PyMOL Python script that loads the backbone (N, CA, C, O; Angstrom):
from pymol import cmd

cmd.read_pdbstr("""\
ATOM      1  N   MET A   1      11.567  -5.108  42.587  1.00  0.00           N
ATOM      2  CA  MET A   1      10.242  -4.567  42.653  1.00  0.00           C
ATOM      3  C   MET A   1       9.425  -5.166  41.528  1.00  0.00           C
ATOM      4  O   MET A   1       9.898  -5.292  40.399  1.00  0.00           O
ATOM      5  N   VAL A   2       8.201  -5.531  41.842  1.00  0.00           N
ATOM      6  CA  VAL A   2       7.338  -6.241  40.910  1.00  0.00           C
ATOM      7  C   VAL A   2       6.038  -5.463  40.734  1.00  0.00           C
ATOM      8  O   VAL A   2       5.441  -5.014  41.712  1.00  0.00           O
ATOM      9  N   ALA A   3       5.598  -5.304  39.476  1.00  0.00           N
ATOM     10  CA  ALA A   3       4.332  -4.618  39.199  1.00  0.00           C
ATOM     11  C   ALA A   3       3.180  -5.488  39.680  1.00  0.00           C
ATOM     12  O   ALA A   3       3.161  -6.685  39.396  1.00  0.00           O
ATOM     13  N   TRP A   4       2.232  -4.924  40.393  1.00  0.00           N
ATOM     14  CA  TRP A   4       1.117  -5.716  40.925  1.00  0.00           C
ATOM     15  C   TRP A   4      -0.133  -5.608  40.066  1.00  0.00           C
ATOM     16  O   TRP A   4      -1.126  -6.275  40.358  1.00  0.00           O
ATOM     17  N   GLU A   5      -0.121  -4.776  38.994  1.00  0.00           N
ATOM     18  CA  GLU A   5      -1.248  -4.723  38.067  1.00  0.00           C
ATOM     19  C   GLU A   5      -0.752  -4.402  36.664  1.00  0.00           C
ATOM     20  O   GLU A   5       0.316  -3.818  36.482  1.00  0.00           O
ATOM     21  N   ALA A   6      -1.544  -4.795  35.686  1.00  0.00           N
ATOM     22  CA  ALA A   6      -1.196  -4.531  34.287  1.00  0.00           C
ATOM     23  C   ALA A   6      -1.649  -3.138  33.895  1.00  0.00           C
ATOM     24  O   ALA A   6      -2.638  -2.631  34.424  1.00  0.00           O
ATOM     25  N   GLY A   7      -0.922  -2.508  32.958  1.00  0.00           N
ATOM     26  CA  GLY A   7      -1.272  -1.181  32.479  1.00  0.00           C
ATOM     27  C   GLY A   7      -0.061  -0.472  31.910  1.00  0.00           C
ATOM     28  O   GLY A   7       0.925  -1.102  31.527  1.00  0.00           O
ATOM     29  N   VAL A   8      -0.149   0.842  31.859  1.00  0.00           N
ATOM     30  CA  VAL A   8       0.934   1.677  31.336  1.00  0.00           C
ATOM     31  C   VAL A   8       1.535   2.451  32.508  1.00  0.00           C
ATOM     32  O   VAL A   8       0.806   3.034  33.310  1.00  0.00           O
ATOM     33  N   THR A   9       2.868   2.455  32.605  1.00  0.00           N
ATOM     34  CA  THR A   9       3.524   3.144  33.712  1.00  0.00           C
ATOM     35  C   THR A   9       3.277   4.647  33.627  1.00  0.00           C
ATOM     36  O   THR A   9       3.225   5.226  32.541  1.00  0.00           O
ATOM     37  N   SER A  10       3.127   5.265  34.800  1.00  0.00           N
ATOM     38  CA  SER A  10       2.909   6.711  34.870  1.00  0.00           C
ATOM     39  C   SER A  10       4.037   7.351  35.666  1.00  0.00           C
ATOM     40  O   SER A  10       4.684   6.692  36.480  1.00  0.00           O
ATOM     41  N   THR A  11       4.267   8.615  35.434  1.00  0.00           N
ATOM     42  CA  THR A  11       5.315   9.348  36.142  1.00  0.00           C
ATOM     43  C   THR A  11       5.028   9.376  37.636  1.00  0.00           C
ATOM     44  O   THR A  11       5.940   9.235  38.450  1.00  0.00           O
ATOM     45  N   PHE A  12       3.762   9.557  37.995  1.00  0.00           N
ATOM     46  CA  PHE A  12       3.381   9.614  39.409  1.00  0.00           C
ATOM     47  C   PHE A  12       3.664   8.284  40.111  1.00  0.00           C
ATOM     48  O   PHE A  12       4.205   8.275  41.216  1.00  0.00           O
ATOM     49  N   GLY A  13       3.306   7.174  39.487  1.00  0.00           N
ATOM     50  CA  GLY A  13       3.562   5.863  40.071  1.00  0.00           C
ATOM     51  C   GLY A  13       5.040   5.538  40.146  1.00  0.00           C
ATOM     52  O   GLY A  13       5.490   4.927  41.115  1.00  0.00           O
ATOM     53  N   LEU A  14       5.797   5.934  39.144  1.00  0.00           N
ATOM     54  CA  LEU A  14       7.236   5.675  39.138  1.00  0.00           C
ATOM     55  C   LEU A  14       7.963   6.520  40.180  1.00  0.00           C
ATOM     56  O   LEU A  14       8.950   6.069  40.760  1.00  0.00           O
ATOM     57  N   LYS A  15       7.489   7.730  40.422  1.00  0.00           N
ATOM     58  CA  LYS A  15       8.125   8.591  41.431  1.00  0.00           C
ATOM     59  C   LYS A  15       8.012   7.959  42.807  1.00  0.00           C
ATOM     60  O   LYS A  15       8.963   8.008  43.588  1.00  0.00           O
ATOM     61  N   ASN A  16       6.864   7.365  43.119  1.00  0.00           N
ATOM     62  CA  ASN A  16       6.699   6.676  44.399  1.00  0.00           C
ATOM     63  C   ASN A  16       7.594   5.445  44.484  1.00  0.00           C
ATOM     64  O   ASN A  16       8.141   5.153  45.548  1.00  0.00           O
ATOM     65  N   ALA A  17       7.752   4.720  43.379  1.00  0.00           N
ATOM     66  CA  ALA A  17       8.595   3.527  43.350  1.00  0.00           C
ATOM     67  C   ALA A  17      10.074   3.882  43.420  1.00  0.00           C
ATOM     68  O   ALA A  17      10.874   3.125  43.969  1.00  0.00           O
ATOM     69  N   GLU A  18      10.432   5.026  42.870  1.00  0.00           N
ATOM     70  CA  GLU A  18      11.829   5.466  42.818  1.00  0.00           C
ATOM     71  C   GLU A  18      12.431   5.632  44.215  1.00  0.00           C
ATOM     72  O   GLU A  18      13.634   5.453  44.403  1.00  0.00           O
ATOM     73  N   GLU A  19      11.601   5.969  45.177  1.00  0.00           N
ATOM     74  CA  GLU A  19      12.069   6.158  46.552  1.00  0.00           C
ATOM     75  C   GLU A  19      12.442   4.838  47.220  1.00  0.00           C
ATOM     76  O   GLU A  19      13.111   4.840  48.253  1.00  0.00           O
ATOM     77  N   ARG A  20      12.023   3.716  46.650  1.00  0.00           N
ATOM     78  CA  ARG A  20      12.246   2.404  47.255  1.00  0.00           C
ATOM     79  C   ARG A  20      13.355   1.592  46.591  1.00  0.00           C
ATOM     80  O   ARG A  20      13.720   0.529  47.092  1.00  0.00           O
ATOM     81  N   GLY A  21      13.904   2.080  45.459  1.00  0.00           N
ATOM     82  CA  GLY A  21      14.957   1.335  44.784  1.00  0.00           C
ATOM     83  C   GLY A  21      15.263   1.874  43.409  1.00  0.00           C
ATOM     84  O   GLY A  21      14.828   2.970  43.056  1.00  0.00           O
ATOM     85  N   ASN A  22      16.012   1.109  42.625  1.00  0.00           N
ATOM     86  CA  ASN A  22      16.399   1.488  41.263  1.00  0.00           C
ATOM     87  C   ASN A  22      15.393   0.946  40.263  1.00  0.00           C
ATOM     88  O   ASN A  22      15.024  -0.227  40.323  1.00  0.00           O
ATOM     89  N   LEU A  23      14.946   1.794  39.345  1.00  0.00           N
ATOM     90  CA  LEU A  23      13.965   1.405  38.340  1.00  0.00           C
ATOM     91  C   LEU A  23      14.624   0.928  37.056  1.00  0.00           C
ATOM     92  O   LEU A  23      15.724   1.362  36.714  1.00  0.00           O
ATOM     93  N   PHE A  24      13.940   0.026  36.343  1.00  0.00           N
ATOM     94  CA  PHE A  24      14.392  -0.461  35.048  1.00  0.00           C
ATOM     95  C   PHE A  24      13.570   0.111  33.904  1.00  0.00           C
ATOM     96  O   PHE A  24      13.946  -0.058  32.745  1.00  0.00           O
ATOM     97  N   LEU A  25      12.451   0.787  34.194  1.00  0.00           N
ATOM     98  CA  LEU A  25      11.530   1.286  33.178  1.00  0.00           C
ATOM     99  C   LEU A  25      11.279   2.775  33.346  1.00  0.00           C
ATOM    100  O   LEU A  25      11.458   3.330  34.430  1.00  0.00           O
ATOM    101  N   GLY A  26      10.864   3.412  32.262  1.00  0.00           N
ATOM    102  CA  GLY A  26      10.478   4.813  32.300  1.00  0.00           C
ATOM    103  C   GLY A  26       8.962   4.937  32.160  1.00  0.00           C
ATOM    104  O   GLY A  26       8.263   3.924  32.118  1.00  0.00           O
ATOM    105  N   PRO A  27       8.449   6.158  32.088  1.00  0.00           N
ATOM    106  CA  PRO A  27       7.007   6.350  31.938  1.00  0.00           C
ATOM    107  C   PRO A  27       6.520   5.972  30.537  1.00  0.00           C
ATOM    108  O   PRO A  27       7.259   6.086  29.559  1.00  0.00           O
ATOM    109  N   GLY A  28       5.264   5.522  30.457  1.00  0.00           N
ATOM    110  CA  GLY A  28       4.660   5.184  29.179  1.00  0.00           C
ATOM    111  C   GLY A  28       4.982   3.794  28.670  1.00  0.00           C
ATOM    112  O   GLY A  28       4.791   3.518  27.485  1.00  0.00           O
ATOM    113  N   VAL A  29       5.462   2.917  29.524  1.00  0.00           N
ATOM    114  CA  VAL A  29       5.820   1.553  29.135  1.00  0.00           C
ATOM    115  C   VAL A  29       4.698   0.608  29.555  1.00  0.00           C
ATOM    116  O   VAL A  29       4.202   0.693  30.679  1.00  0.00           O
ATOM    117  N   GLU A  30       4.302  -0.282  28.667  1.00  0.00           N
ATOM    118  CA  GLU A  30       3.267  -1.278  28.968  1.00  0.00           C
ATOM    119  C   GLU A  30       3.858  -2.341  29.897  1.00  0.00           C
ATOM    120  O   GLU A  30       4.897  -2.923  29.582  1.00  0.00           O
ATOM    121  N   VAL A  31       3.210  -2.603  31.039  1.00  0.00           N
ATOM    122  CA  VAL A  31       3.669  -3.629  31.980  1.00  0.00           C
ATOM    123  C   VAL A  31       2.542  -4.637  32.214  1.00  0.00           C
ATOM    124  O   VAL A  31       1.370  -4.344  31.975  1.00  0.00           O
ATOM    125  N   TYR A  32       2.915  -5.816  32.682  1.00  0.00           N
ATOM    126  CA  TYR A  32       1.945  -6.845  33.027  1.00  0.00           C
ATOM    127  C   TYR A  32       2.109  -7.191  34.502  1.00  0.00           C
ATOM    128  O   TYR A  32       3.135  -6.881  35.108  1.00  0.00           O
ATOM    129  N   GLU A  33       1.104  -7.828  35.074  1.00  0.00           N
ATOM    130  CA  GLU A  33       1.142  -8.200  36.484  1.00  0.00           C
ATOM    131  C   GLU A  33       2.260  -9.207  36.722  1.00  0.00           C
ATOM    132  O   GLU A  33       2.330 -10.233  36.045  1.00  0.00           O
ATOM    133  N   GLY A  34       3.128  -8.917  37.678  1.00  0.00           N
ATOM    134  CA  GLY A  34       4.254  -9.794  37.990  1.00  0.00           C
ATOM    135  C   GLY A  34       5.534  -9.431  37.267  1.00  0.00           C
ATOM    136  O   GLY A  34       6.545 -10.108  37.450  1.00  0.00           O
ATOM    137  N   MET A  35       5.529  -8.386  36.452  1.00  0.00           N
ATOM    138  CA  MET A  35       6.722  -7.968  35.705  1.00  0.00           C
ATOM    139  C   MET A  35       7.712  -7.267  36.639  1.00  0.00           C
ATOM    140  O   MET A  35       7.315  -6.450  37.470  1.00  0.00           O
ATOM    141  N   VAL A  36       8.994  -7.588  36.501  1.00  0.00           N
ATOM    142  CA  VAL A  36      10.037  -6.942  37.301  1.00  0.00           C
ATOM    143  C   VAL A  36      10.267  -5.541  36.743  1.00  0.00           C
ATOM    144  O   VAL A  36      10.602  -5.386  35.569  1.00  0.00           O
ATOM    145  N   VAL A  37      10.087  -4.515  37.585  1.00  0.00           N
ATOM    146  CA  VAL A  37      10.221  -3.131  37.141  1.00  0.00           C
ATOM    147  C   VAL A  37      11.393  -2.415  37.800  1.00  0.00           C
ATOM    148  O   VAL A  37      11.724  -1.295  37.412  1.00  0.00           O
ATOM    149  N   GLY A  38      12.028  -3.044  38.793  1.00  0.00           N
ATOM    150  CA  GLY A  38      13.152  -2.406  39.459  1.00  0.00           C
ATOM    151  C   GLY A  38      13.780  -3.319  40.485  1.00  0.00           C
ATOM    152  O   GLY A  38      13.319  -4.436  40.718  1.00  0.00           O
ATOM    153  N   LYS A  39      14.860  -2.814  41.104  1.00  0.00           N
ATOM    154  CA  LYS A  39      15.575  -3.562  42.138  1.00  0.00           C
ATOM    155  C   LYS A  39      15.333  -2.883  43.478  1.00  0.00           C
ATOM    156  O   LYS A  39      15.627  -1.700  43.653  1.00  0.00           O
ATOM    157  N   HIS A  40      14.789  -3.652  44.422  1.00  0.00           N
ATOM    158  CA  HIS A  40      14.482  -3.133  45.755  1.00  0.00           C
ATOM    159  C   HIS A  40      15.764  -3.013  46.571  1.00  0.00           C
ATOM    160  O   HIS A  40      16.723  -3.748  46.338  1.00  0.00           O
ATOM    161  N   GLN A  41      15.780  -2.084  47.530  1.00  0.00           N
ATOM    162  CA  GLN A  41      16.958  -1.849  48.362  1.00  0.00           C
ATOM    163  C   GLN A  41      17.226  -3.017  49.303  1.00  0.00           C
ATOM    164  O   GLN A  41      18.373  -3.261  49.678  1.00  0.00           O
ATOM    165  N   ARG A  42      16.189  -3.732  49.684  1.00  0.00           N
ATOM    166  CA  ARG A  42      16.318  -4.854  50.617  1.00  0.00           C
ATOM    167  C   ARG A  42      16.072  -6.163  49.878  1.00  0.00           C
ATOM    168  O   ARG A  42      15.489  -6.163  48.794  1.00  0.00           O
ATOM    169  N   PRO A  43      16.515  -7.284  50.459  1.00  0.00           N
ATOM    170  CA  PRO A  43      16.259  -8.569  49.802  1.00  0.00           C
ATOM    171  C   PRO A  43      14.766  -8.902  49.785  1.00  0.00           C
ATOM    172  O   PRO A  43      14.025  -8.506  50.685  1.00  0.00           O
ATOM    173  N   GLY A  44      14.336  -9.624  48.765  1.00  0.00           N
ATOM    174  CA  GLY A  44      12.942 -10.023  48.640  1.00  0.00           C
ATOM    175  C   GLY A  44      12.192  -9.152  47.644  1.00  0.00           C
ATOM    176  O   GLY A  44      12.678  -8.104  47.219  1.00  0.00           O
ATOM    177  N   ASP A  45      10.995  -9.608  47.279  1.00  0.00           N
ATOM    178  CA  ASP A  45      10.170  -8.889  46.313  1.00  0.00           C
ATOM    179  C   ASP A  45       9.310  -7.851  47.002  1.00  0.00           C
ATOM    180  O   ASP A  45       8.913  -8.019  48.155  1.00  0.00           O
ATOM    181  N   LEU A  46       9.027  -6.773  46.283  1.00  0.00           N
ATOM    182  CA  LEU A  46       8.131  -5.725  46.758  1.00  0.00           C
ATOM    183  C   LEU A  46       7.112  -5.465  45.661  1.00  0.00           C
ATOM    184  O   LEU A  46       7.471  -5.008  44.576  1.00  0.00           O
ATOM    185  N   ASP A  47       5.844  -5.751  45.934  1.00  0.00           N
ATOM    186  CA  ASP A  47       4.782  -5.470  44.966  1.00  0.00           C
ATOM    187  C   ASP A  47       4.493  -3.980  44.992  1.00  0.00           C
ATOM    188  O   ASP A  47       4.280  -3.399  46.056  1.00  0.00           O
ATOM    189  N   ILE A  48       4.487  -3.361  43.815  1.00  0.00           N
ATOM    190  CA  ILE A  48       4.325  -1.908  43.726  1.00  0.00           C
ATOM    191  C   ILE A  48       3.449  -1.555  42.532  1.00  0.00           C
ATOM    192  O   ILE A  48       3.467  -2.245  41.512  1.00  0.00           O
ATOM    193  N   ASN A  49       2.680  -0.472  42.664  1.00  0.00           N
ATOM    194  CA  ASN A  49       1.775  -0.031  41.603  1.00  0.00           C
ATOM    195  C   ASN A  49       2.449   1.098  40.824  1.00  0.00           C
ATOM    196  O   ASN A  49       2.433   2.249  41.261  1.00  0.00           O
ATOM    197  N   VAL A  50       3.038   0.773  39.677  1.00  0.00           N
ATOM    198  CA  VAL A  50       3.705   1.774  38.843  1.00  0.00           C
ATOM    199  C   VAL A  50       2.744   2.401  37.840  1.00  0.00           C
ATOM    200  O   VAL A  50       3.130   3.308  37.102  1.00  0.00           O
ATOM    201  N   CYS A  51       1.496   1.929  37.801  1.00  0.00           N
ATOM    202  CA  CYS A  51       0.474   2.471  36.892  1.00  0.00           C
ATOM    203  C   CYS A  51      -0.425   3.482  37.595  1.00  0.00           C
ATOM    204  O   CYS A  51      -1.368   4.001  36.997  1.00  0.00           O
ATOM    205  N   LYS A  52      -0.136   3.759  38.850  1.00  0.00           N
ATOM    206  CA  LYS A  52      -0.952   4.668  39.660  1.00  0.00           C
ATOM    207  C   LYS A  52      -0.904   6.085  39.085  1.00  0.00           C
ATOM    208  O   LYS A  52       0.164   6.572  38.712  1.00  0.00           O
ATOM    209  N   THR A  53      -2.064   6.743  39.016  1.00  0.00           N
ATOM    210  CA  THR A  53      -2.126   8.115  38.525  1.00  0.00           C
ATOM    211  C   THR A  53      -2.605   9.042  39.628  1.00  0.00           C
ATOM    212  O   THR A  53      -3.278   8.614  40.565  1.00  0.00           O
ATOM    213  N   LYS A  54      -2.261  10.293  39.511  1.00  0.00           N
ATOM    214  CA  LYS A  54      -2.663  11.293  40.492  1.00  0.00           C
ATOM    215  C   LYS A  54      -4.074  11.772  40.164  1.00  0.00           C
ATOM    216  O   LYS A  54      -4.405  11.997  39.000  1.00  0.00           O
ATOM    217  N   HIS A  55      -4.898  11.926  41.194  1.00  0.00           N
ATOM    218  CA  HIS A  55      -6.247  12.448  40.991  1.00  0.00           C
ATOM    219  C   HIS A  55      -6.162  13.923  40.639  1.00  0.00           C
ATOM    220  O   HIS A  55      -5.492  14.695  41.326  1.00  0.00           O
ATOM    221  N   LEU A  56      -6.837  14.311  39.578  1.00  0.00           N
ATOM    222  CA  LEU A  56      -6.783  15.685  39.113  1.00  0.00           C
ATOM    223  C   LEU A  56      -7.776  16.559  39.870  1.00  0.00           C
ATOM    224  O   LEU A  56      -8.916  16.163  40.110  1.00  0.00           O
ATOM    225  N   THR A  57      -7.328  17.737  40.234  1.00  0.00           N
ATOM    226  CA  THR A  57      -8.180  18.729  40.878  1.00  0.00           C
ATOM    227  C   THR A  57      -7.928  20.076  40.225  1.00  0.00           C
ATOM    228  O   THR A  57      -7.004  20.212  39.424  1.00  0.00           O
ATOM    229  N   ASN A  58      -8.729  21.058  40.551  1.00  0.00           N
ATOM    230  CA  ASN A  58      -8.526  22.402  40.019  1.00  0.00           C
ATOM    231  C   ASN A  58      -7.455  23.171  40.778  1.00  0.00           C
ATOM    232  O   ASN A  58      -6.950  24.180  40.284  1.00  0.00           O
ATOM    233  N   MET A  59      -7.109  22.717  41.949  1.00  0.00           N
ATOM    234  CA  MET A  59      -6.156  23.435  42.796  1.00  0.00           C
ATOM    235  C   MET A  59      -4.768  22.809  42.681  1.00  0.00           C
ATOM    236  O   MET A  59      -4.627  21.586  42.673  1.00  0.00           O
ATOM    237  N   ARG A  60      -3.754  23.655  42.594  1.00  0.00           N
ATOM    238  CA  ARG A  60      -2.362  23.198  42.620  1.00  0.00           C
ATOM    239  C   ARG A  60      -1.685  23.843  43.811  1.00  0.00           C
ATOM    240  O   ARG A  60      -1.858  25.034  44.071  1.00  0.00           O
ATOM    241  N   ASN A  61      -0.910  23.042  44.535  1.00  0.00           N
ATOM    242  CA  ASN A  61      -0.223  23.554  45.713  1.00  0.00           C
ATOM    243  C   ASN A  61       1.034  24.333  45.353  1.00  0.00           C
ATOM    244  O   ASN A  61       1.341  25.347  45.981  1.00  0.00           O
ATOM    245  N   SER A  62       1.753  23.868  44.356  1.00  0.00           N
ATOM    246  CA  SER A  62       3.003  24.525  43.992  1.00  0.00           C
ATOM    247  C   SER A  62       3.424  24.105  42.598  1.00  0.00           C
ATOM    248  O   SER A  62       2.749  23.305  41.949  1.00  0.00           O
ATOM    249  N   ILE A  63       4.524  24.639  42.150  1.00  0.00           N
ATOM    250  CA  ILE A  63       5.078  24.290  40.837  1.00  0.00           C
ATOM    251  C   ILE A  63       5.532  22.836  40.818  1.00  0.00           C
ATOM    252  O   ILE A  63       5.533  22.215  39.755  1.00  0.00           O
ATOM    253  N   GLN A  64       5.916  22.275  41.959  1.00  0.00           N
ATOM    254  CA  GLN A  64       6.389  20.891  42.013  1.00  0.00           C
ATOM    255  C   GLN A  64       5.319  19.902  41.573  1.00  0.00           C
ATOM    256  O   GLN A  64       5.651  18.839  41.047  1.00  0.00           O
ATOM    257  N   ASP A  65       4.042  20.223  41.774  1.00  0.00           N
ATOM    258  CA  ASP A  65       2.969  19.338  41.345  1.00  0.00           C
ATOM    259  C   ASP A  65       2.867  19.281  39.827  1.00  0.00           C
ATOM    260  O   ASP A  65       2.404  18.280  39.279  1.00  0.00           O
ATOM    261  N   ILE A  66       3.284  20.319  39.152  1.00  0.00           N
ATOM    262  CA  ILE A  66       3.184  20.378  37.699  1.00  0.00           C
ATOM    263  C   ILE A  66       4.288  19.546  37.046  1.00  0.00           C
ATOM    264  O   ILE A  66       4.027  18.825  36.083  1.00  0.00           O
ATOM    265  N   GLU A  67       5.506  19.638  37.552  1.00  0.00           N
ATOM    266  CA  GLU A  67       6.648  18.984  36.919  1.00  0.00           C
ATOM    267  C   GLU A  67       7.304  18.011  37.894  1.00  0.00           C
ATOM    268  O   GLU A  67       7.778  18.409  38.958  1.00  0.00           O
ATOM    269  N   ILE A  68       7.327  16.729  37.520  1.00  0.00           N
ATOM    270  CA  ILE A  68       7.984  15.698  38.320  1.00  0.00           C
ATOM    271  C   ILE A  68       9.165  15.175  37.522  1.00  0.00           C
ATOM    272  O   ILE A  68       9.013  14.791  36.363  1.00  0.00           O
ATOM    273  N   ARG A  69      10.326  15.158  38.131  1.00  0.00           N
ATOM    274  CA  ARG A  69      11.529  14.672  37.455  1.00  0.00           C
ATOM    275  C   ARG A  69      11.910  13.310  38.025  1.00  0.00           C
ATOM    276  O   ARG A  69      11.898  13.103  39.239  1.00  0.00           O
ATOM    277  N   LEU A  70      12.248  12.389  37.126  1.00  0.00           N
ATOM    278  CA  LEU A  70      12.657  11.044  37.500  1.00  0.00           C
ATOM    279  C   LEU A  70      14.133  10.839  37.183  1.00  0.00           C
ATOM    280  O   LEU A  70      14.680  11.475  36.283  1.00  0.00           O
ATOM    281  N   VAL A  71      14.762   9.955  37.923  1.00  0.00           N
ATOM    282  CA  VAL A  71      16.129   9.554  37.632  1.00  0.00           C
ATOM    283  C   VAL A  71      16.086   8.630  36.416  1.00  0.00           C
ATOM    284  O   VAL A  71      15.142   7.855  36.267  1.00  0.00           O
ATOM    285  N   THR A  72      17.084   8.701  35.551  1.00  0.00           N
ATOM    286  CA  THR A  72      17.134   7.871  34.354  1.00  0.00           C
ATOM    287  C   THR A  72      17.155   6.394  34.746  1.00  0.00           C
ATOM    288  O   THR A  72      17.980   5.991  35.566  1.00  0.00           O
ATOM    289  N   PRO A  73      16.247   5.566  34.165  1.00  0.00           N
ATOM    290  CA  PRO A  73      16.207   4.138  34.517  1.00  0.00           C
ATOM    291  C   PRO A  73      17.440   3.390  34.035  1.00  0.00           C
ATOM    292  O   PRO A  73      18.044   3.751  33.025  1.00  0.00           O
ATOM    293  N   LYS A  74      17.810   2.328  34.781  1.00  0.00           N
ATOM    294  CA  LYS A  74      18.940   1.490  34.395  1.00  0.00           C
ATOM    295  C   LYS A  74      18.509   0.521  33.293  1.00  0.00           C
ATOM    296  O   LYS A  74      17.378   0.034  33.302  1.00  0.00           O
ATOM    297  N   ARG A  75      19.386   0.248  32.367  1.00  0.00           N
ATOM    298  CA  ARG A  75      19.117  -0.706  31.275  1.00  0.00           C
ATOM    299  C   ARG A  75      19.702  -2.057  31.639  1.00  0.00           C
ATOM    300  O   ARG A  75      19.592  -3.006  30.863  1.00  0.00           O
TER     301      ARG A  75
END
""", "prot")
cmd.dss("prot")
cmd.show_as("cartoon", "prot")
cmd.util.cbc("prot")
cmd.orient("prot")
């Protein structure tokens, strides 16, 4: 998996990427465009936005929106 934009990784962006493969980075890490951030389940590269943030609103659907848990990244 390859980062498609530069920035700082967010928990929300990593949670979406986590469903597609194994991650090498955690939240709060500075990344650059084209940086390898994980291993995809299938052969080939997958461009992914790990800097994506959730739009904030006044309404929360459940407790799950407040706390997101990630699997520990591989070193």
